[in-house]
N, C-alpha and C positions, 0 to 999 in steps of 0.2 A: 167262315162266311157263308160258304156254300151250303153246310148242312144247316146252319141256322136260317138262311133264307128259304131253304125247301121246307123247313118246319113252319116258319111264318106262312108261306103259302098253304100248306096243309091245314094249319089252324084255322085259315078263312075258308074251309070247306072244298078247296080245289084237290082233287085227286092228283097225286104228282109221281112220275117215275124218276128215279134217281140211279146215277151210275158213276162209278169211279173206276180207274183202271185197275185198282187192287180190289178184287171182289171182297175179300175178307172185310175190308174197311165199309163197303156198300152193306153186306150182311149184318154187320154189327151194328151200324147206323140203324137200320130198319128194325132190328131186334130190340134196341134200345127204345124205340119210339112206336110202339104197337097200336096205339089208340088215338091217332091225331083225328080231328074232325073230317078231314077230307081222305086221309090215308095216303100211306107211302107204299110205293112198289119199287123193290130194289131189282136191278136187273143185271145179270152175270156178265153180258157182252153188249159191245156198242151196238151191233146189229139188233139184238132183242130190245134194247133201250129204245132206238128208233121206231121200230115195229109196234111197240107198245103205245105210242102216242096217237092222240086224235089229230085228224088233218083239218086245217093246215097245223103242221106240228109247230110248237113253240118251245124252243130248246134254250136254256139258260147256261151259259159258260161263266164259271167262276173259277179261273186258274190264273197263274202268274202272267203279267203282261208280257207282251213281246213275242219271241219265238214260241213259248208254250202254247199262247193262244192261237197262233197261227197252226200249229201242229194239230190241235184239237179240231180247228175248222176244217183243216185238209183232210182229217180221218172222217169227218162227218159228212162233208160235201157229196161223196159217192152214193151215200145212203138216203139222201134227201130228194125231195120232188119238188116240182114247181110250186112256188108260193109259200113253201115252208120259211119259218122264221127263225133265225139265228140272234140270240140276244147275249152280247158280251157284258157282264156286270163287273169286269175288272177295272183297274186304274190304267187304262189303255191311253197312249198317246194319240192325240185326236187325228193326227195324219194316217196313223194305222188303220183308225176307224173309217177315214173317208176312203183310204185304199180297200179295205175289206168289204165295205159296203159297195163300192164299184164292181169289184171282182164278182162278188155273189150275185149281184143284179144282172151281170152278163150272164149267169148260169141259170137266170130263172128264179133265184131266191132272194129273200128279204132279209136284211141285217139291221139290227138296232144296237147302237152302242150306249148303254145305259150307265151314267154314274151312279153309283151306290155309296151313300155316306152315312156313318154312324157307328162304324166298328161292328164287332160280332153282337154286341147288345142291341144294336141298332137293326141289325139284318133279321135278329130273332123276334124282335117286338115292334118294329116300325122304323125303316129307315128313310131319308130323304132320297128320292129316286129322280134322276135327270135324264130321260131317254131323248136319244136324238135318231133321225133315220127317217124312212118313207114315212109320211103321215097314216096312210092306210094300214100299215104295219103297226103303227102305235095303236090305232084304234082296236087291233086284234088283242093286243096285250093290256090294254088300258084297264078292263075290269079286274084284272089281277093286281096291276101296279096300284090302282087306286085303293084297292082292298088292303093290301100289305103295308102300304106306306105309313109313316107317322102321321098322327092327326093332332091339329091345333084347334083351340077354340076360335069360332068363327068371329067373335067380336073383339076378344083381346090378342089374338096371335099366340097365346100361352100354349105349350105343349100339352095334351092329354096324356095323363101317367096312369099307371096301374095294371097294364096289360100283364098276362100271366099265360103260361102255356095251356093252349086250348082254349082260352078266354080272351080273345082279342078285343081291343077297343073298337067300339061302335060309335058312329056320329062324328061330328068335327069335320074340319076341313083337311083333305089328304095332302101331304106334302109331296106331290109329284105333279108334273105337267109336261106336256110335249114341249120341248126346247127348241127343236129347229131340224133341219136335213143333216144328213150325214153325220159328221163328227161333233155337231153342236153340243149334243149332251155331254161327251167327253171332254169337250173344252171348257164348258161351264164348270164340270167337277174339278177340272185342274185349276182352274181361278179360285174355286172354292178352297182348295188345298192350299194355294198360294197365300190366300187372305188367312187360313189357318196357321200357316208359318209365322206371318205377321203378329197375329194375335197371340201365339203362344210365347213368342219373343218378348213381347211388350210386357206380358204377365211376369216373365222371368225377370224383366229389368225393375219392375216395380217391386219385386220380391226382394232383389238385390239391394235396393234402396232402403227398404223397410229393415233388412237385416243388417246392411253394411254401413248405413250411415245412423239409422236410428238404434241400431244395436239390439233388435228384436229377436228373440229366440222364433224357430221355425213355428211352433203352436202359437205364439203371440201374433206372428204374421198371418197365420191361417185364420185367426179370429177376425182380423181385418179384412181378408178376403171374404169371409163369411158375411161380415156386415156390409161389404160392397155387393155381394150377391143378392141383398135385400133391395137394392135401388136400380140405378140407371145401367150398372154393369151386370145385371142379372144375366148369367149365361152358363152353359154347361162348362166352359173351361174355367170360369171363375169358381163354380161350384166345386169341381174336382180338385182344383188348386188348393181350396180350403180343406179338404178331405186329406190330400197328401201331406200338407204342412202339419197336420194333427196326427200323422201315422208315426207309430214307433217301429223301428227295426226289431223284429222278433228275435234276432240273434245276440243284439248288444244291448237293447232298450234305448238306444240313441234316437234321435229324430231320423226317420227313414231318410229324408232327403239329404242329411249330412253323409250318409255312407253310399250314396249313389255316386258313381264317378262322373265327372263334370265333362263328358264328351257325348254330343248328341248325333244320332244317326238321321238319315232321310232316305226316302225311296225315290226321289227325283222330280216328284211333281211341282215342288216349289222352285226347282231350277227350270223346270220346263216353263213354267210361268214367267220367270224372270227373262229366259231366252226369247220366249214369245214377244214380251214387251219390247226388248232390244230390237228384234227383227222388224217390228211394226212401228217403231219410233214412238212408243207411249212411255212416259215417265211412271215407273213404278218402283221408286227406290226402297220403300218401307219393306215390301216383299223381298227384295234382292238383298237387303241388309240382313234380314231375318236368315236367308240361306248362308249368307257369308259368316253370320255369327255361328251357324252350326259348323262351317269349315273350320272357324277359328278354334272352336271348343275340340275339335278332333286333333290339333296339334298340341296334346296335352305335354308330352315331354319338352317340346320347345318352350311351351309357356313357363312351365316349372323352372327351367334353366334361365329363361329371361327375366323371372320373378327375382332372382338373385343378383342381377346386373342392372336392370333398368329401374330407374327411381321415378318417383311421382309423389303427389301429396298425401298425406296420411289422413284417410277419411275421418271425419268427426263432424258432429253435430250440436249447435247450441241454439236454442230458440224454443218457439211454440210447437210442440210435437203434434199436437191435434191439428194445427193448420197446415204443418208439412205433410201429414198423412192425406188431408184432404187436397193438397196440391198435387201429390203423387197420384191419387185418383183422377183428378182432372187432367193430368197429363197422359194417363193411360187411356182416357175417355177420347180425348182430342186425337191422339196417335191412332186409335181404333178407326175413328171417323176417317182419318186420311187413308189408311190401309184399305178400307171398303171402297173409298173414292177411287182409289188407284185401281182395285180389282174391277169394278164395274165400268171405268173409263176404258179398260184394256178389252172388256167384252164388247164394248160400243165400237171399238176400232175393228175388232175382229169380225163383227157381223158384216162389216162392208168388205172386208178382205175375202172372206170366205162365201159371201152371198147369203147369209142367215138374217133371219128377222127375229131376234131375240126379245122374249117377253120380260122385260126387266123386273116390272113389279110382281110378276109370277114367280121369277126366279128368287127374288127377296122372300116372297111368301113361302116358298117351299124349303128355303133355308131356315125357317122360324122353329122347325121340330124335326127330330130324326138325326141331322147332321151334327158334326163336331163343333161347327161355329154357331148352332142355334143360341140365340139370344133374344132378349126383349127389344134390344136395339133394331133388330131386323123389322119389327113392325113399322118403325119410322121410316126406313128404307122403302118398304112396300107403299107407304102412304105417299113419299116422295115422289115415285114414279108414277102413282095412280094421278097425282097432281099434275104431273108433266111427263108423258111417256118418251119424250125427246130430250130429257134433262141431259146437258153436256157433261156435267161433273156433280156429284152429291154435294160439294161443298157449296154449290150455288143455290141449292134448295133453302127456302127461307128458315126452316126449322134448324137445319144444319149450320148455316150461317150464324144465327142467333146463339147456339150452342158454343160454337167456337169463341164468338165474341165474349161470351159469359165465362169461359174456362181458360182462355189462353194466357192470361196473366200468370196463373199458377202452372200452367204448362212451360212458359218460358223460364220461370223461376226454378223449376225442376231441371230442366235442360242445364241452366246455368250452375246450379248446386252440383249437379253430377259431374260437370267438367272441372269445376272448381275442386272438388275431392277425389278425382280420378276414378270415378265409378263409371264404367262403359255401358252406355245406354244407346246403343246404334240405331234401334228403331225409333225412340223418342227423337234423337238428333234428325234422323232423315225425314220423319214425319214432319216435323217443324220447318226444316228447310224446304220440303216440298210445298207446304202452306205458303210459306213466304215467297218462294218463287212463283207459285201459281197467282199469287194476287199482285205479283209486281208488274206494272205497266211497262217497265223497261228493265232489262237485264243486261249485264256485262257481256253478253254475248256479241254486242257490237265490236268490242275490241278484239274478240276471238275471230270474228269474220275478217277483220282487218289483218290480224296475224296470218290468217290462211291465204289472204290475197297477196300478202307481202312474200311469203317464202313459196307458195305453190301456183300462184295466178288462179286461185279457185273462185275468183269473182265474189262480189257481194251485192247486197240489194240497199237501196237508199229510202231514207224517211220521207224524201221530197218526190219519190217516184212510184207509179203503180207496183204492187206486189207481184212478184214473178218476173219482173225486169231486171237483169243482172249487168253489173259493170265491173270493169277492171281498171286500176289505177296503174299508170306506168310510173313504177317506184324508181327514183333516181338510183343510178348504179352505184355512186359513191355512198349511199346510206345502207346498201345491202352488206351482210357479212360475207367475208370470203371463205368459202367452204372448200376445204380439201376433197379431192377426188381420189 
């Protein structure tokens, strides 16, 4: 990531100094890239690296999040001067970014926490960049960030492609914008990753239904995804899914996906998203279910043992295959809408909690290219927030309301078919439960509140009294259970 981002910067005509604690790595990198438009200058020591930079210095750190990032900042700080800017491009936890920005500000230094999405390829040819920090510091790095970011077509929002080493894309709308103060950029990047978790899990569930119920081979399922990628579900993740399912294992000739162990890893950003939602009381069940699905995949030995003991229905399908494939498409589409609705609702609450003012239309706009969740769908989210900058929930936008109305019968049929056939689709389940819960004028939480008042005198609110006024019922002693102490 660090090397590719440096090459991207150099390709846009900016001369850049690079440093790695292992000088051999630095020297090899510079030697392998001798003719970038801007030029690379490898520095053998940290002191020489800092001394080589134009003031105010702009230093990008791309190392592992957490303690390694703090260690690099601590080693840099004594060498810097007032007004210099340190930019953390890693997947930092936003509270760490808030702390680092505060600590460096006390020393007269400026700090930017910038989300960088798009993986190694994105870093090289155009990522989505989400900077947060002091606005004046952002203006110092804006020319560089704007130049190196992914570009999309101004009219359609489609990513512009075709960048090559030394020949970056010119024109188009850059996929970067100022997100907000202190940790805002890294928070938005975290939510991006949480949505990514949900998106990936949903795609896996659609694949499971195509192969497990319809009996498709991976290449046949890959063809379905390729067809979906030409329509509403057009996205980077659908595109690569089609490619993956068509790939053969070089060693055995079998479908590659069939020889990959079914245990998924994670780096923590999905968990952070879920924890943040829990802390702030924001319902984001689809993201959380995607995290739990990865955890469940990790207990492989237990699942293998359980498969020999626990019974369930034998999956099978009879009916109109074409209609069922369309129903899976619609279930994936509706669940995707709910996952994004949850992510944007979480950011909406976070901006109040952390005193940010997040530009939601711009956030959707910069997700259209460069990042892992880039998709045609994001153009509609951009338009939704352009229509109503204070939109409470994406589900309330007229376009998304009508799309759910159009597709929800198929969505419900797929959830029912999955349950009847014993195919686990936790993200489809949770997204539908979220939708039904959000549209319910009254939920059974009334009984829950009565239970809490009964056993713990936790009080309750009444439908015939103002909100915020609490009551307690003096429950008859004889109706209370006798608890042993």
